[in-house]
N, C-alpha and C positions, 0 to 999 in steps of 0.2 A: 736761821733764821729766816721764818713768810714772809713774801713777797707784803704780804696784809698788813703784817705787820712795824716791816721797811716803810713801807709808804703813810701810817702810823705815824710813827715817829718824823718822819720830812716832812708833813706838814704843821705839824705842834712850833719846830724847830723853825720853818718857816714864819707861817704863827709869830711863835718869840721876835723876831728880823725885826716885822713891822710892827710891834706894837707899841712904838714910839710917831711912827707916822700916824696909828690909827691912833691916838689917843687924839690928834692932830689935826680931826674928817670930821666937817662940817655932816648933823646926823640930817636923812634927807627930813621932804616939806610933803607932805599928802594931801595939802591941800592945794596944791596944781596935778593931782589929775584931778579930774579925765586933760587931755591936751586936745586943746582945738584944731584939729590935718589943717585947717581951713587960710590956721597962721603958721603951721611946719613949713618953713624952707629949705631945714635943711638933719638932718640923721647922719649918726656915724656911727657904723655895729663895730663891735670887737670883737673877733676871731681868731685870737692871737693866739691858736689851741692846736687840736686835735684838728684832720681828714674829713672823719666821716662827725665832727663836728662843723664844718662848715660844709658842708653838704645837710647835714638836719637845720641849719637858719639859709638854708636861699628859696623852701617854698612864703618865707618874710618875705624878704627883700624884693620877691620879684611880686610876691601879690604886694605890700606898700607899689611898685610899684606903678603898677597894675590899676588901685585901687587910687594914687592921687599922687598919679602925674609929676601931676609939678614942684612935689617933693623932691630938693635933691639928695641919694641918699649912695653916702659913702663907708667903705665895709674898714676897718686894719685887720690882714687876715695874719698870717706866718708862713715861714717860706714853706713848708709840712705841706699846708694845704692852700696856696696861692693859686693854684694852675686849676679847682674849679670856678675862676671866676676872673683869674684877668684879660677874660678877652671876650666878657660876658657887654651887651651893649647895653644892658640893660642898671649897670654898677657907675658910677656916676663920678666915680674913685676909688682905684684902692692901696693902702698904704700900709708895707712893713715891719713890724716890730717882730725880730728880730733876738730880744735880751744880746743888746750889744750897747752898752751908754750909751755911748757918744753916740754913735748911730742912731739912736731910738729917744736917743733929745734931743736929737732934730727933729725929727719926723712930730713929734708931740709939740715943740716951741713953730709950726708951719700948722700942727693941725687945729691949733689952744686962738691961731689968729683969721683960724676960718669961722670959727660963734656958731656956733650949729647950732641948732636949737634943743634939738633932741642927740645925749649918748643912752647907746641901748649893748648892755651886759649880756645879749642871751647862752654866757657862762651856768650851769644849773646845779651849782654848789658854792661852796666857802670862797672864792677863791682872790685875794689880794693883790695876785699882778687885774686881774678887770677891774676889780673897786677903784683904787690906785691908779691907772685911764684914763677910769670915767674922773676923777673930779682935776688931775696936773687936766689932759683935754680940757672940757666945759664948765668951768670956776659958775661961769650962771646960765649955764644948761640949763634942762629937767630931767633929769637920774632915773633910767629906766634898766632895771632890772627884773631876769625872768621866775627862777628860786636860788635863794638859799638860808644857812642861818641866820648864826644871828653878827650875818654883816647886812643881813635889809635893811637894819634900821635907820643906812647912811643912803639910802635911794629912794628918791620920791616913792616911787615903783616900786613893788617891789615882793609876788605871793613867798609863803613858804618851801621850801626844798619839802621833802617829801621822798625819807627813806626808803616807807612800803608804798608811797604812792601809786595809781597804775596808768599813771602822762606817762604817753610818747616826746621825745624828745623832741619832733615838729610838731605836736602840741605847745608845747614850751615855749621853742621859735618865739609861735604866732600869738604871745602873750603881747606882745607890744602894740597894739592892734586896742587892748583890753586899754592900754597906755591910754587913748587916743578914743576912747567910747567907745570903742567897735566890737565889737559881743567874736570875739573868735573866732566862735564857731562856723559866721557869715560867711566865713575866708575859701575863697579855694587852696588846699594846698598842694593840689596836684601839679606843682609849677615847677617844672624838671630843672637840673640843671642845661647850661649851654653847648651843644653844640657845632663845633665850629665846619662849615661849610668841605675842612682837609677829614675831618674823622668823618662826618658823614658820608664822606666818598672812599676813606679806607673799609667804610661796612658796605655802601657799594661796590667794591671790587672783591670783597667776599661772598658775599650771596651769590655774585654776578657766574662765580664759580665753583657755582652745585649746582645740580640737577638742582631745575626751570621745574619744580611739580609741587602738585599740592601736601607736602611735608607739616609737623609741624615743629620746631625746633625749641627746643629741651634744651638749657645750657645748662653745664656743669659748673661751679670755680671749684679748683683742688688747691688751694691757696689762701691763703689765713695768715702769714704773717709767724706763725710758729707752729711745729708739730703736731703741737698738745691743743687747738684748734683748725684744728680736720682730721677723717678719721680717712686709714688708709686706701694708696689704691684695689686692694683687694674687695673692699668692702667697698667700695664708689661701684667699682667694677659689677657686683652680683644687685646693685641699682639700677646699672644700665639696663642690665641683664631681664629683670624683674615687667620694671616695666616696659621695654619691646614686647615681651611675653603678654602682658596684657590688654596697652595701647600698639593695634597696628594707625602708617605710616611716625611713628615720631622719629627723626634727627635730631641728635645730638653732637651738642659745640663744645667742646671744654677748654674753658676757661683756667692761662696760669702765669706764671708772672717766668721769665726770663729763664731763672737755678728751678723750677718742678719743668721744664718741658720733657726732659729726660721721664720721670713716673709718666708724667705725661703720656707719651707713645707707648711707656706697659700697659698703667689703664688701655689705649688706644687698643691693646695683641690680643689683651685676653678677653677683648668685644667681637664675637660673631653682629655686629647690630650696623647702622647706617651711622659710620660717627666723625671725625671736621673737627680737627686742632687748630685756634686763631690764631695769623700769622708774627710771624715772631717784632717785636723787638715798636708792640706799642705807647703810646700816653693811655692812658691812661680815660682822658675824653675821646678813644681813638675805639678804647675798648664801651666804654658807655655807648656808643652809637653803634657798635654789635650789638647789643646784651635789649639793644631799646624795639629792634626788628625781630627777640629771642618772642614764642607761648607762652612760655614760663621759667624757670632760676632755681637750680637746687646752688645754691650756697654753705657756709661755717657765715657766721660771726665775722662781716666787715663791711664796709663799705658798701662792698657789690649790693646788698642788699636795699643800701639806702637810694640809691640810685636808679635802679631796677623799679625799686618802687614809686619812687614820685613819675617815672615815666610809664605808672596803673602797670606796669609786668606781675607778676603776679609767682611770689617770691614762694621756695621750700628752705627755710629758715633751719641754723645745726645750731644749737648754742648751748655754753655748760649748764650744772647746777644753777650759776651767779642766780639767782630770781632778782633783783633788784633793778642791771643789767641787761635782765632779756626782759620787762618792764620795761623800758627802756628805751630800749631798740628795737625788739619785737620785731618783724611784714606788714610796715605801718596799715594798719586800718582795712587789716587781715582779722577771714576769723580762723581760718584754720592754714597751716603751713611751715608751721611753729612744730621744732625735733627738738625738744634738749634735756641736757645730759644730769643723769642721776648726781655729778661729781662739780662738785663748783670748780674746778683748776683745770680741764680735758674731754671735749669728749666724747674719748675713747668705747665707756661701756653704748654710743650711739649701735643700731642694730639696722642693718641695713632692709629690715624687715617695719620697720617702727618709722623707714625713711618712706617708703612705696604707700604703706597704710596713712602717713603725711597728707603724701601727692592726689590723692585718693580721694580723700577730703577737699581740698583747696579743689580738684580737679572739676569735682564734682558741682561744685562749688557756684564757678567759675562757669558751667556748661550751664546751669541756672538763672545765671543773673545777679545772683546775689548780694554778691559785691564788686568795690570797684576798677576794675578790668579792659585788657588788650586782649589785642591777640584771637588764633584762630581757634583756640582749647578748648 
């Protein structure tokens, strides 16, 4: 049975189970919008989902603190994504949604007593989990959501989800500002993930062990969660060798998870260029600190795309042929740098020549200064 069909059955089953609860919920009141930020003391942001979704919301979290420092901003995270915010000094409180009924009930009761002025649900689809948390935690709060379909009527502010829309998930996260009477287009979104001093020190040690020269550092991430979401080591080697012939002073840095280190070593053996593998046993924030000093990154569609773009690192991203997913998660505010497969289920038909061609376009765009980039490229 196709995974998409199974997911459809799962969603419909969850809707049926939650229908009695939905019938008891009060609808939203659009007359409460916009909310005057000067009257807001606290906001709770719900992010009880995946790693990439949390990263996509970090610009909104940091922008809220930057623009309205008087507002207390707290976040409900999941065990999977808490690493991105648990030590972030810009966040005034973090709470975990664990899917453990007893533990989560205690958390919800604690949060109810805080009397948040706004509960923000940035999940960009009909999430009954997000809706029920919104209603249970903030009975009297203003209920704000990013984009929903049938559930948008339960929020005081919510734009419709657009299955064929061009909206990027980072921009959807910034919709909290529209609910507060501020044009999201005026908000600086390039506010990156917080990197602790120990992670920056890891990057210092790594780069300190490399020759001190004028090399342009090109990162290549070979890990993407499943084989269907990445290319073969032979194709990656072809990309590296082709780029090294076209451009002088390129130094390649290979990123991978521990399980793929043997693949990385095999890749390095097939390349006759200046190439290095990141150290073992790094946290995602350690990896982010190393990425911060790259001049560009080549990677499949993973959270690394989004961490890098928030740091203005140019990205060549590799995507399946799922068009909605691509629009939602493409490299943020880049004209070039995305390579899409013709296959919705994997990347295997992407050839090295296409990756090199897209790299060339991105390289030219960076050199002419027409995009939002950093680095020496």
